[in-house]
N, C-alpha and C positions, 0 to 999 in steps of 0.2 A: 504494500500500500504506500501511496505517496501522500505527503501532507497536503491538506486542502488549501492551505494558504501559500506556502513557499515551495511546494512540490519536492521537498527533501524526502529521500527514502530512508533517512535515519530515524526510524520509528521504534520507540521502546515500549514495553508493556506497562500499563497502568492498572487495569483491572479486567478480569475475564469473568463475566457473570453467566457463563454457559450459553444456553439458548433460551429464547422466549418469543412469544408472539408479540406484535406491536401492542404497546401498553394501552392505547386508546381504541383498540379494535374489539369492542365489546361484542359478545356472542348473543345472537337472538335465539329464543327458545326453539324455533323451527330448525336452527342449524346445529343443535347440540349433537346430533348423530353424524355430523360431518367433521372432517379433520380441519385443524387450524394450520396455518403456515407459521412455523417457528424459524427464527433467524439467529445466528450467533450474535451475542451481545458482548463485543470485545472493544475495549477502550485503550487507545495508545497515546503516547506523548511524542511530539516532534522534538528531536534533540536540537534542531536549529532555532526554531521560533518559539518553542515551548507551548504550542497550541495542543491542548488535550482534545482528542476527537474519537468519535465512534467509527469503527471500521464499517464501510458501506456495503450493504448486501441487497438493497432494494431502492426503488425510486421514491422520491418524496411523496408522490401521489398515493403510494401504498399506505403511508402513515397519516396523511392529511386528506382523508376521503370526504365525500359529500355529506356523509352522516356523522362527521366528527362530533364527539359528544362532550367536549370540554367547553363549558360556558362560564365566563369569568364572573358574571353577576350573582352567582349563588353563594359567594362569600361576602358577608356584610363588611367585614374588616377590609377586604380588598377594595370594595367600593369606596369606603371611607378614604383609603389610601389614594385612589384615583382622584377623588374630589379634592383632596389636599394638594396633590400634584398640580392639578389644573390651576388652583388658586396661587400656588407658589410661582409657577411659571408665568402666569399672567402678570403678577406683580413684578417679578424680577426682570422680565423682558418686555414690559409695557405693552402687552397684547391688548388689542381693542377691536372695535368693529371693522377696522381696516385691515386687520391681520388675517392670516390664513394658517390653519393648523392641519397637518396631515398625520394620521396615525397609521403605522404599518403593523399589521396583525391586530386589527381593531376588534376582533372577536365579536361579541354580541352588543357592542356599543357601550360597554361598561364605563369607559373614560370619556368618549366624545360627547356623551349626553351632557356632561358637565361643561364642556366647551360650548356646546350649543346653548345651554342655559345662560351663558354670559354674553350671548349675541355675537360670538366670534365665528367666522366662517370656518367650516371644517369638512374634511373628507376622510373616509376610512378605506384602507386597503385590506381585504380579508379573503383568502383563497377558499375557505371552507364554506359550502353552501348553507349548512345548518346555522352556523353562527352569523353569517352575513344576513340571512333572512331575519334573524332576531334583531340585528342592528337596524335594519330598514324599518322594522316595526316601531322603533323609537324615533323614526323620522330622520335618520342619519343617512347621508349619501355614501354608498359603498361601491368600490370597484372590486369585483370578485376575481382576483388574479394573484399570482405570486409576484413579489416585488424584486426588482433588479434594475439594471441600467436601462433596458429597453422600456420598461414600464415607466421609470422615472422621466425619461425623455418625452414619452407620450403625455404624461401628466403635465409637464411644464408647457408643452405645446398647447395644451388645453386650458392653460391659465391657472394651474394648481401649484405653481412655485410656492414654497412654504417658508413662513417666518419661524415656525417651530415644527419639528417632526418628533413624534413619540414612538418608541419601539420598546415596549415592555415585554420581557420574557419571550423574545423572538430571535434575538441574535444567535442563540444557541441552536435554533431550529432550522437553520438554513444550510443546505449542502454546499452551495457555492458562496462562501463567505466574502470572497473578493468582489464578485458581481453585486452582491447585496449591499455591501458597504459603499461601493462606488456609486450606487444608485442614490444614496443620500447626498453625496457631493454634487450630483446633478440636480437633485430636487430642491435643495436649499436656495433661498435668495442670498445675495452677497453677504448680508448681515445675519442670515438665519442661523438657528441653533438646532442641533439634533441631540436628543437625549435617548439613552439606552439603559434599560435596567435588566440585570441578569444575575443569577446566583453566582456568588463569588467562589471560585475554585479553592481559594485559601481556606474558606470555611468548610467547604465540602470535604477537604482532606483532614482538617483539624477535628471535625465532628463526625467522621465516618459516614457521611451522607451518600453512600454508594447507590442508594435507591433513587437518587435523582438522575441516574444513568438509565436511559432507555433509547430505543431506536430513533424516536423523534428528536432527541437531543444529539445533534451532530457534533457540537462543541461544548467544552467545559472551560470557562473563561477566567483568566487572570487579567489584571490591568496590564501586566507585562506583555502578554500576547496581544491584547486589544490595541494597545498603543502602537505596536508594530504594524498590525493589520490596517489600522486606520491611516497611519502615515503612508503606507504603500498604496492607498486607494483614495487619496484626495481629501482626507479629513484630518484635523488636528484636535487631539484631546486637550481641553482647556480647564476642565474642572472634574472633580469626582466627589461623590458623597456615598456614605454607607446607609443602608436601610436594613431593618430586621426581617424583611420578607424572604420567604423560601429558604429559611435557615441562615440568612445573611446574604444580602445582595449589594451590588454596586450600582449606583446611578452615575453614568458617565455622560459628560457634556462635550460636544464636539462642534466645530465650525469648519467651514471650507478652508483648506490650506492655502488656496490662491488669494483669499481675501484677508485671512488672519484677523477677523473682526473682533475676536475676544482674546484678552490676555490670559496666559496660562497661570493658574493659581499655584500656590505652594503645596496645596493638598495633593496634586498629582504626583509630584516628586516624593512626597511623604509616603503615599500609598505604594509607590514603586519600591521605595526603600523597605517598607514593611514586608513586601512580597519577597524581596531578595533576602532579607533577614530570615524569612521562613523557609528559604532554600528553593524557591520556585524557579530560580535561575539555573539550578543544577538537576540534571536528569536523575541522578541517584535518589533524590528526595521522593520521587514518585513511586519508587519500587516497593515501598512498604504498604501501599494502600490495599493490596490484595489481602494481606493478613487481617487488616482492620475489617474489611467486608466479610471475610470468612467467620470472624469471631461473632459479629452481629448476627449473621445467618444461623450459626450453630446455637447461640444462646436462645434465639427465637424459636428454633425448631425444638429444642429441649423443653422450652416453656409450653409449647402447644401440645407436645406428646404427654408431658406431665399433667396438664389440665385434662386432657382426654382420658387418661388413666384414672384420674380422681373423679371423673364424672362431672367436671365443671364445664359448662357450656361457654363457648367463645363465639362472639360476633365481632364484626369490625365496623368502623364508621369511615365513610369517605372512599368512594370507588375511584381513587386517584391513581394516576400513572405510576407515581412512586410506590404506591402500595402493590401494584401489579409486579413491579420489579422485585420487591421484597418477597412476595408470596411465591413467585416462580423460581427465584434463586434458591429459596428454602425448600422448594418442592411441596408446598402446601396444596392440598386439594379440598374440594367440596366435601363436607362431612367433618373434617378436622376443624373448620370454621363454618358455623351454621349458615351465616348470611352476612352481607355487608349492606349497611344503610347508606343511602345517598339522597340528598335533597332534590337532585335534578331528575324531573320526571322522564327525561329522554333516556336515562340510564335504568330507571326502575323497570323490572320485568325482564331485564337482560342478565347476562352472566359475565363474570370477570374473565378476560382472556387467559387461557392457560389453566388456571386453577378451577374454573367453572363454578366459583362460588356465586350463588344467586344474589342479585341486587334488589333490595326491597325499600319500602318507605319507612319512615320513622315509626309508624304505627306498629310495625312488626317488633321493634325493640320493646315497646310498651307491652305488647301482647305476650312475647316469649320470655322476657326478663332474663337475658343471659347473665352469667356470673362475671364474665370479663368482656370488656369492649376495647378492642385494639384500635387506636386512632392511627389510621394509615397516613393521612396528611398531617404529620407531626408539626409542620409549620403553623398549623391552625389549632394547636392543642388547647390553648386557653379559651379560645372562642368556642370550641366544641365542648369542652368540659362545662362551661357555663350553660350552653344550650341544652345539654343532656344531664344536668346535675341531678335530675330525679332518679337516675339509676341507683343512687345510694339508698333509695327507699326500699329496695329489695336486696340490698347488700352487694350490688354490682360494683365493680372497680374498673377504672380506666387503665389501659396499658399502652405505653409507647415503646418503640423498639430501637429507634435511632436517637442519639448516638449509642445508647446502651439500653438494655431491657430494663424498664421501670414499671412497677405496679404502683399506681398512684393511690395514696391512702384516701 
């Protein structure tokens, strides 16, 4: 395999999670008797540019299909984050009714609805039909396509050059990262700003967050790698912030390199120093991650087997992609975990890929009263514990698996 950014063939192991079906390819009841497609889930690091990346085994259309089931608006805390982001950006960059905002990977309109509320012109780009339709129901204009240079040039020609572009949790999802980033350099106005939010590789490694690896995630990003990729594709990083989302994320601010409209802050160099101090500039640092993943897997499997032997019933909450990575790496099957609850009606009545655990509504939790509830989207643990606090009424306890197995009192 060659590096997706620099084409180097000096690729070193990071983590091998065996094989798994695509994490968001939920199984319909009518398809339970049919086989699923499983692909190797192997992650490597480039010795040259330090981009950590999934080995490619299928096209992006395989993973981002028309019935893609991830809808951002089902998390109230994420909606609050989006609303806060819009307010901060409008204030910092003086966005008004004359400005134009474009969001790449607009999903179901979770963010642009707040831009629209402020009377700011906006456009969303979203390739998955299911979420694009949900955004249009909110009155948001959506271009249903994958983003890159070709689409950026088309949008500019149509009058959609942007004062601000937002790209939350999408930079990791693109197979051709050079074309994707170059598209922003084309789409921005001379003074424009592009922001990107993505889970921080440094936290992934420190907190054993191997379950954030799945086929739809082509890249696992450090500022060290992003700074190099952006510089090679017409963008300059001028600021960076940390956020607590998805186990610890970075929000990177970039502008066009040809205009250099925004001065680089000291926070960029400070974060780069932190990453170098953590060893992200050395290939050897990445070699220990496999053992971390194996330990989390083994501890979780031991816990499930022990509960099953004791007659304790286990359910899960959140049919999240990261949960599917965990369950399939651990080899968990339906029966070992009775069901998984999810708020999204589009997932209810379906089954998790690989494990075939049934996805149900919250009512099943109240009806069956499981002894243990495993929170699969651990990044939303506090929100979920508050939402489901009533499980203590029957002696139920919450369990999180990453970074280490914890049964919450």
